[in-house]
MARTI-36525 format. One line per 3 residues: their letters; for each residue x, y, z of C-alpha. Coordinates in steps of 0.1 Angstrom, whole numbers, plus 5000, padded with zeros to 4 digits. Example, Ala and Ser with C-alpha at 12.3 -4.5 7.8 and 13.67 -1.06 7.14 Angstrom:
BEGIN
AS) 5123,4955,5078  5137,4989,5071 .
This chain:
BEGIN
MSE) 5564,0298,3779  5568,0278,3748  5592,0251,3748 .
MPS) 5628,0260,3739  5635,0234,3709  5657,0205,3714 .
PAP) 5687,0208,3705  5705,0196,3669  5730,0168,3678 .
GCA) 5769,0180,3674  5756,0216,3683  5779,0236,3706 .
SCA) 5761,0264,3707  5727,0245,3714  5746,0229,3745 .
ARD) 5758,0257,3755  5726,0278,3756  5708,0246,3774 .
GQV) 5743,0255,3798  5730,0284,3811  5693,0283,3812 .
AEL) 5700,0252,3835  5722,0277,3857  5698,0303,3852 .
AAQ) 5669,0281,3866  5690,0267,3895  5695,0300,3908 .
VKG) 5658,0309,3900  5650,0283,3923  5681,0293,3946 .
LQD) 5660,0330,3947  5630,0312,3955  5640,0294,3978 .
QVK) 5658,0323,4001  5622,0349,3995  5604,0316,4015 .
GLQ) 5626,0318,4037  5628,0353,4047  5589,0350,4041 .
DQV) 5586,0322,4076  5618,0343,4091  5593,0380,4087 .
KGL) 5568,0357,4097  5580,0342,4125  5588,0378,4138 .
QDQ) 5550,0385,4131  5544,0363,4160  5573,0379,4181 .
VKG) 5558,0411,4181  5522,0399,4188  5531,0377,4210 .
LQE) 5555,0410,4227  5522,0428,4229  5502,0408,4241 .
RNA) 5530,0407,4273  5531,0439,4271  5492,0452,4279 .
DLE) 5488,0421,4301  5517,0437,4324  5502,0471,4317 .
RAA) 5472,0456,4327  5485,0441,4357  5502,0471,4369 .
SRN) 5471,0491,4365  5454,0467,4390  5442,0482,4421 .
SGN) 5419,0481,4448  5397,0501,4430  5392,0478,4398 .
SSM) 5394,0446,4411  5401,0422,4439  5432,0435,4451 .
PPG) 5434,0443,4487  5441,0487,4494  5468,0476,4513 .
SDD) 5486,0471,4476  5472,0503,4466  5508,0523,4474 .
LPG) 5534,0496,4455  5555,0514,4439  5545,0515,4405 .
RKA) 5511,0511,4417  5477,0537,4407  5459,0550,4439 .
PRK) 5422,0540,4425  5403,0568,4407  5379,0571,4442 .
QRR) 5411,0579,4462  5431,0601,4435  5399,0621,4433 .
AQE) 5396,0626,4470  5433,0634,4472  5434,0662,4449 .
RAE) 5399,0677,4468  5412,0674,4500  5452,0698,4488 .
GEK) 5422,0717,4471  5410,0726,4502  5442,0726,4524 .
RNR) 5414,0717,4555  5436,0723,4586  5449,0698,4603 .
GKQ) 5435,0680,4636  5395,0669,4646  5377,0679,4611 .
PGA) 5337,0707,4610  5310,0675,4621  5338,0650,4626 .
PGA) 5329,0632,4664  5352,0646,4692  5363,0630,4726 .
AMR) 5373,0656,4748  5380,0649,4782  5359,0668,4809 .
WED) 5366,0674,4845  5350,0642,4870  5355,0634,4901 .
PDR) 5390,0620,4906  5397,0584,4914  5429,0599,4929 .
TED) 5440,0632,4940  5478,0635,4950  5488,0668,4968 .
HYP) 5520,0686,4959  5535,0715,4976  5565,0738,4970 .
EGA) 5601,0727,4975  5638,0741,4984  5640,0777,4992 .
CGC) 5621,0808,5001  5640,0841,4989  5646,0850,5017 .
GRD) 5662,0816,5033  5643,0795,5048  5625,0765,5048 .
LAD) 5599,0755,5025  5588,0728,5044  5577,0748,5069 .
AAD) 5556,0772,5050  5520,0771,5063  5488,0763,5033 .
LGV) 5472,0782,5022  5448,0756,5000  5451,0744,4963 .
ARS) 5463,0767,4940  5455,0754,4909  5441,0721,4900 .
YQQ) 5444,0700,4874  5434,0661,4860  5447,0630,4833 .
DEI) 5437,0603,4822  5466,0579,4832  5472,0537,4837 .
PAA) 5489,0526,4868  5516,0505,4872  5510,0472,4869 .
PAE) 5540,0451,4880  5534,0410,4882  5522,0401,4913 .
RVQ) 5531,0365,4931  5500,0361,4946  5500,0324,4964 .
HDL) 5467,0307,4972  5456,0287,5008  5438,0267,5008 .
HET) 5422,0263,5047  5411,0232,5053  5384,0232,5087 .
RCA) 5364,0209,5104  5321,0209,5111  5307,0214,5143 .
CGR) 5301,0171,5130  5338,0165,5131  5340,0158,5093 .
EHV) 5370,0178,5075  5364,0201,5043  5394,0219,5025 .
APR) 5385,0245,5002  5383,0239,4965  5409,0254,4945 .
PPG) 5399,0290,4927  5390,0289,4889  5421,0295,4860 .
VPD) 5445,0275,4895  5458,0249,4878  5465,0216,4901 .
AAL) 5505,0229,4902  5525,0248,4932  5543,0274,4905 .
SIG) 5519,0284,4877  5514,0315,4858  5474,0334,4865 .
PRL) 5447,0339,4845  5452,0373,4838  5486,0374,4826 .
RAL) 5480,0344,4800  5449,0357,4786  5469,0390,4779 .
AVY) 5492,0371,4763  5464,0356,4739  5447,0387,4738 .
LVV) 5483,0403,4720  5495,0372,4701  5456,0368,4681 .
FQH) 5440,0406,4685  5468,0424,4682  5492,0403,4660 .
VPV) 5519,0409,4681  5547,0381,4671  5556,0359,4696 .
GRC) 5590,0370,4706  5575,0411,4712  5551,0402,4730 .
RDL) 5573,0381,4754  5592,0417,4755  5562,0436,4756 .
IAD) 5553,0416,4790  5583,0412,4806  5583,0454,4798 .
MAG) 5553,0465,4812  5545,0435,4836  5573,0429,4847 .
AGV) 5573,0392,4841  5598,0370,4819  5579,0351,4804 .
SAG) 5593,0323,4772  5580,0315,4735  5574,0283,4749 .
FIH) 5550,0296,4775  5531,0320,4753  5523,0293,4724 .
SCL) 5507,0272,4760  5487,0299,4762  5481,0299,4729 .
RKA) 5469,0260,4726  5449,0263,4766  5430,0291,4746 .
ADL) 5421,0269,4716  5415,0241,4739  5390,0257,4763 .
AAD) 5371,0276,4725  5363,0248,4713  5322,0238,4726 .
VVR) 5322,0276,4714  5339,0277,4683  5315,0246,4673 .
LIR) 5284,0261,4686  5291,0296,4668  5299,0266,4633 .
TLI) 5263,0253,4643  5248,0292,4644  5257,0301,4613 .
TAA) 5246,0269,4598  5212,0271,4606  5215,0313,4595 .
PVA) 5192,0321,4569  5219,0342,4551  5256,0338,4556 .
GFD) 5294,0351,4540  5317,0340,4528  5347,0350,4520 .
ETT) 5387,0333,4515  5419,0345,4516  5457,0338,4515 .
LRS) 5474,0330,4537  5516,0313,4544  5509,0285,4567 .
GPA) 5530,0251,4570  5567,0246,4550  5579,0268,4533 .
GEK) 5567,0274,4495  5529,0259,4505  5503,0286,4499 .
KYV) 5473,0279,4524  5437,0293,4522  5416,0308,4550 .
HGA) 5378,0299,4546  5358,0329,4570  5321,0323,4575 .
FTE) 5302,0355,4581  5269,0364,4599  5255,0398,4616 .
EYS) 5265,0381,4653  5292,0355,4640  5327,0345,4625 .
SFY) 5344,0315,4619  5376,0304,4601  5388,0272,4583 .
LGT) 5427,0265,4576  5430,0243,4542  5427,0248,4503 .
RSL) 5409,0269,4480  5390,0237,4470  5360,0217,4476 .
ETM) 5371,0196,4494  5378,0221,4522  5347,0237,4517 .
RQA) 5333,0208,4525  5355,0202,4561  5349,0232,4575 .
GIL) 5312,0222,4583  5295,0247,4579  5280,0251,4535 .
PDF) 5272,0210,4536  5245,0216,4555  5238,0254,4556 .
AGV) 5202,0263,4537  5202,0294,4538  5216,0324,4511 .
VVS) 5251,0325,4500  5275,0362,4497  5305,0356,4482 .
DRY) 5325,0366,4456  5325,0352,4417  5346,0323,4429 .
QNY) 5325,0291,4411  5328,0268,4439  5304,0289,4451 .
FHE) 5281,0282,4426  5285,0245,4425  5262,0221,4417 .
SWE) 5267,0193,4451  5253,0224,4475  5217,0211,4471 .
HFA) 5209,0233,4497  5210,0263,4495  5186,0285,4494 .
GNQ) 5204,0309,4469  5232,0328,4462  5239,0367,4459 .
ACL) 5274,0379,4443  5289,0402,4461  5279,0437,4442 .
AHI) 5312,0454,4457  5337,0432,4432  5313,0433,4408 .
LRD) 5315,0472,4402  5350,0468,4404  5352,0447,4380 .
YQD) 5329,0471,4360  5353,0501,4370  5374,0475,4354 .
CAE) 5358,0480,4321  5352,0514,4322  5392,0516,4322 .
TYP) 5396,0491,4292  5368,0501,4276  5362,0545,4282 .
DAV) 5347,0551,4253  5321,0525,4263  5289,0532,4280 .
WPV) 5274,0503,4292  5300,0495,4318  5297,0532,4337 .
QAQ) 5250,0526,4332  5261,0491,4344  5276,0505,4377 .
RAL) 5255,0531,4381  5219,0513,4379  5238,0489,4405 .
RGL) 5250,0516,4431  5213,0529,4427  5200,0497,4435 .
IHT) 5221,0493,4466  5210,0526,4476  5169,0519,4479 .
WHA) 5182,0485,4494  5195,0502,4526  5164,0529,4524 .
ARD) 5138,0498,4525  5159,0484,4550  5157,0512,4576 .
QQL) 5121,0517,4570  5118,0478,4576  5107,0466,4541 .
PAI) 5106,0427,4533  5115,0440,4498  5128,0473,4473 .
PAA) 5095,0489,4464  5093,0473,4425  5085,0506,4416 .
TAG) 5117,0517,4424  5140,0484,4417  5122,0478,4379 .
PLE) 5136,0512,4363  5168,0504,4380  5167,0467,4377 .
HEF) 5159,0471,4336  5188,0505,4330  5212,0468,4342 .
RHA) 5198,0442,4323  5201,0466,4291  5240,0477,4300 .
VLA) 5246,0435,4304  5233,0432,4269  5252,0464,4262 .
GLA) 5282,0445,4270  5278,0416,4259  5274,0428,4223 .
SVP) 5303,0454,4219  5325,0426,4231  5318,0391,4218 .
RVP) 5336,0358,4227  5363,0344,4215  5364,0312,4197 .
GPK) 5376,0279,4211  5371,0255,4246  5354,0269,4275 .
NST) 5382,0267,4299  5417,0276,4281  5408,0300,4258 .
KQK) 5415,0332,4271  5385,0362,4269  5386,0391,4261 .
PGR) 5385,0421,4298  5349,0422,4309  5334,0394,4287 .
ELL) 5328,0363,4318  5313,0391,4336  5293,0398,4322 .
EFC) 5285,0359,4306  5280,0356,4346  5254,0386,4350 .
KNR) 5236,0376,4320  5233,0338,4331  5231,0343,4367 .
QAD) 5206,0377,4368  5183,0359,4398  5218,0356,4418 .
VLR) 5232,0392,4412  5197,0404,4422  5184,0386,4449 .
FTT) 5189,0407,4473  5161,0432,4454  5137,0409,4463 .
DTS) 5149,0406,4501  5162,0430,4523  5174,0404,4550 .
IWP) 5196,0390,4519  5229,0424,4520  5245,0433,4483 .
TNN) 5279,0430,4495  5303,0412,4506  5319,0433,4528 .
ISE) 5308,0419,4555  5329,0389,4545  5360,0410,4536 .
RGV) 5364,0427,4571  5366,0393,4591  5396,0381,4567 .
RPL) 5415,0410,4567  5429,0410,4602  5443,0381,4583 .
KTQ) 5463,0392,4563  5476,0425,4589  5484,0390,4609 .
QKI) 5505,0381,4578  5520,0411,4571  5542,0416,4607 .
SGR) 5542,0380,4614  5555,0362,4582  5551,0333,4577 .
LTS) 5536,0309,4606  5553,0276,4603  5524,0249,4621 .
DDV) 5490,0242,4606  5477,0234,4637  5490,0263,4655 .
TQD) 5470,0284,4631  5442,0269,4628  5445,0272,4672 .
RLD) 5448,0308,4660  5417,0310,4643  5401,0296,4666 .
IRS) 5407,0318,4692  5402,0350,4670  5372,0329,4657 .
YLD) 5361,0336,4697  5368,0369,4700  5348,0384,4666 .
TAR) 5319,0365,4681  5320,0377,4714  5334,0416,4701 .
KHG) 5305,0415,4676  5277,0409,4705  5289,0437,4722 .
RNA) 5318,0421,4745  5361,0433,4755  5374,0412,4738 .
FAV) 5403,0414,4769  5375,0402,4793  5359,0368,4776 .
LYD) 5396,0361,4768  5395,0361,4808  5370,0341,4812 .
LML) 5380,0318,4783  5417,0315,4808  5393,0310,4843 .
GTP) 5374,0275,4829  5342,0294,4819  5342,0306,4782 .
WQP) 5315,0334,4771  5284,0314,4757  5267,0329,4725 .
PAR) 5237,0336,4724  5217,0314,4697  5186,0341,4680 .
AMS) 5155,0322,4668  5164,0324,4631  5135,0318,4600 .
P) 5147,0323,4566 .
C-alpha cells in the first residue's frame, strides 16, 4: 500500500480526508482487538470442552470398573449404575436360558440325612378321649406305629458352676488343696472359658457386632453379659495368643513362598484410613494394622527378613529396592488378567489384550497340570509357545499404545501402557511360576485371607481403637492358621481361654 501524500498547507479537504482515515484505522484496530478477544474466548471454550471430555471419559471409565477388569471387590459389582463383569453377565444369561429348577442341581454334592441310631428317644402317646368316651391314658400300648428322626441342637442355658477346691491330709500329716482348674481365675465370681470363647468367636470369626453379640448370648444362653465383658474377652484372647502369633510370623518369614496383600480398613478417629497388611502361606496367616507405607511393611516384621518368593499385586512397594533378601517376586496373574480385560474393553478392536489373556490362562492351566503331576516346573515344550505368544502380545500392545511424553511420576498414561511396560520390564516376575511349581501364579490365597475384614467392616462400620483392631487381627491370625490345619475355630478358642492355646506345627521348609 502506497503512502498517502502529505496534505497541502491550508487544504481543508485534505485535513478532512486525514481525519476520516484516522477514524477508520481506529475502527480497524478495535475490530482486530475484538477478533483477538473472540479467538482467546474460543480457545478457552475449546480447552474447557477438552477438559469436560476428559472428565466424562474418566467418569465413564470409573463407572465401567468392576471385579472383572480391576481390583475392585466383587461386592461392589451390584452398586447402582455399575455394570457387572462380562463373565457374570454371561453366566446370568445362560442361567436364564436354561431355566434351572430350584434346589440341588445335577452333579452338585449332596448333604442327605441318613437313618442312624438316635442319641435320645422321645415316646409320644395319644392323648385325649376316644370316640367311645374313655380316656386314652388308660389305653393299651401296642408299640411304635411310626418313627421320625430329626437333627436338633439341645437347649443350652448358661449354668452357674461352683468349683469347690477340697483340702486333704496325707497320712504323713501334710495338707494339700486342689488347684484351680484351667480357665478359672482367682476371683470369687467370673465368667467361664466356654462363654468367653463364644463371645470372641461371634465377634471375630462371625463378624457379629458387640451389641448384637451381647443380645445373642442373652437370648441363646440366658447369660447377661455387658459390652465391657466382651471387649475384655477380646483383650484376654489376644494376650493369650500373642506367643502363637509371633510363632506364626516367624514361620511365614521362613517360608519359601508367601503371598502378601493389603486392604483398607476404617479404624481410629473418623476421617482416618488405615490398611491391614496380610501375609499368607497355605498353612499360616498373619495380619498387621498400619498405613500403606514401607515403614508399616517393615514394622509388620516379616518382609525385612523374608528370603523367599513374594507373590503380590503390582503395588510398587513390593518391588522396592530396599528388600535385599527376596529370592524373587511373582506378580499376581489374577490382577494382570483383570487389567488386560480392562484393555480389551478400552480397545475393543485390538487383538493383543485377548492374546495376552489367552497365553496367561494357558500357562496357569499348565501350571496346575504340572503341579498335579508333582513336576518341579512346567515342561519347556508346553510353556515355550505360550510364553512366546505372551511376549509378542506385550510388544504389540506397546506399539499400539504409545507413551505420553512427560515426567514419569506425574504424567498420566493411556490405559494399559503402564501394565505393558511392567510386563516387558519385569517379565521374570510375571512368569516366574513357570520355572517352579511351588510358586503360585495368582495371589488368591491372600485375597481370600483379607476378604473377611471387609465383611467385618460392612457389618460393624468403623472400629474406634487401633489397639482393639490389632487385637482382633491377632485373634484372626490364630483362628485362620488353626483352620488351615483342619482345627475347629470354636474348639481352639476354648483351648485358648483355658490357657492352653493351640500351637501350629513347624514344617521342614526348603527353598
